[in-house]
Structure formats: C-alpha cells, structure tokens
C-alpha positions in Angstrom: -84.7 15.2 -24.7 -87.2 16.3 -22.1 -91.0 16.2 -22.7 -93.2 19.2 -22.6 -95.3 19.7 -19.5 -98.8 18.4 -19.8 -101.5 20.9 -20.9 -103.5 21.5 -17.7 -106.3 23.3 -19.6 -107.5 20.1 -21.1 -109.4 17.6 -18.9 -107.8 14.2 -18.4 -109.4 11.1 -19.8 -110.8 10.2 -16.4 -112.5 13.6 -16.0 -113.8 13.5 -19.5 -115.2 9.9 -19.3 -118.8 10.9 -18.2 -119.0 13.6 -20.9 -118.0 11.1 -23.6 -120.5 8.5 -22.3 -123.3 11.1 -22.6 -122.0 12.6 -25.9 -121.8 16.1 -24.3 -119.5 18.8 -25.6 -118.1 21.3 -23.1 -120.5 23.9 -24.3 -123.4 21.5 -23.9 -122.3 20.7 -20.3 -122.1 24.4 -19.4 -125.5 25.1 -21.0 -127.0 22.2 -19.0 -125.5 23.5 -15.8 -126.7 27.0 -16.5 -130.2 25.7 -17.2 -130.3 23.7 -14.0 -129.2 26.7 -12.0 -131.8 28.9 -13.7 -134.6 26.4 -13.0 -133.5 26.1 -9.4 -133.6 29.9 -8.9 -137.0 30.1 -10.5 -138.4 27.3 -8.3 -136.9 28.9 -5.1 -138.3 32.3 -5.9 -141.7 31.2 -7.1 -143.2 31.3 -3.6 -142.4 35.0 -3.4 -144.5 35.8 -6.5 -147.9 36.4 -4.6 -146.2 38.9 -2.3 -144.6 40.8 -5.3 -147.9 40.9 -7.1 -149.7 42.1 -4.0 -147.1 44.8 -3.5 -147.5 46.0 -7.1 -151.3 46.1 -6.9 -151.3 48.0 -3.6 -148.5 50.4 -4.9 -150.6 51.2 -8.0 -153.7 51.8 -5.9 -152.1 54.0 -3.3 -149.7 55.8 -5.7 -148.4 58.3 -3.2 -144.7 57.4 -3.9 -142.8 60.6 -4.6 -140.0 58.7 -6.4 -142.4 58.0 -9.3 -143.3 61.7 -9.8 -141.5 63.5 -12.7 -139.3 66.4 -11.8 
C-alpha cells in the first residue's frame, strides 16, 4: 500500500521549531510581522510630517485651489 503525499500546507517540524519555542500561533506570528511592518512605515514616513503640515497650512491660507470649490 502506498502512503499519501505529505501535506505541504503544514510547516515541517524544523520550520515550526522557533514558533514553538516562543509559544506563537500562526496568527500571532502574522500579527507580529504586520505590527513590525506598520511601525517601520511609520518611522520611515515620520520625517515627512513637517512638510505635510506646512503644505496643509499654506494651502488653507492661500485657498485658491479650484478643485476644492463646489460645482
């Protein structure tokens, strides 16, 4: 009798070893990765904040933009 092929959707014991050591479920791992990416994006875009605020202040003071006028 032949064996069924291994299920490739499940991680092997070697791949899952770090997760088991840290007691992370797959959902917790993905949440942690998403949080790290979010913090990285926030840190990288933070230096642009003064330019954005300056743009908003100048735009509100000048206010001659035709795209903001109602039809």
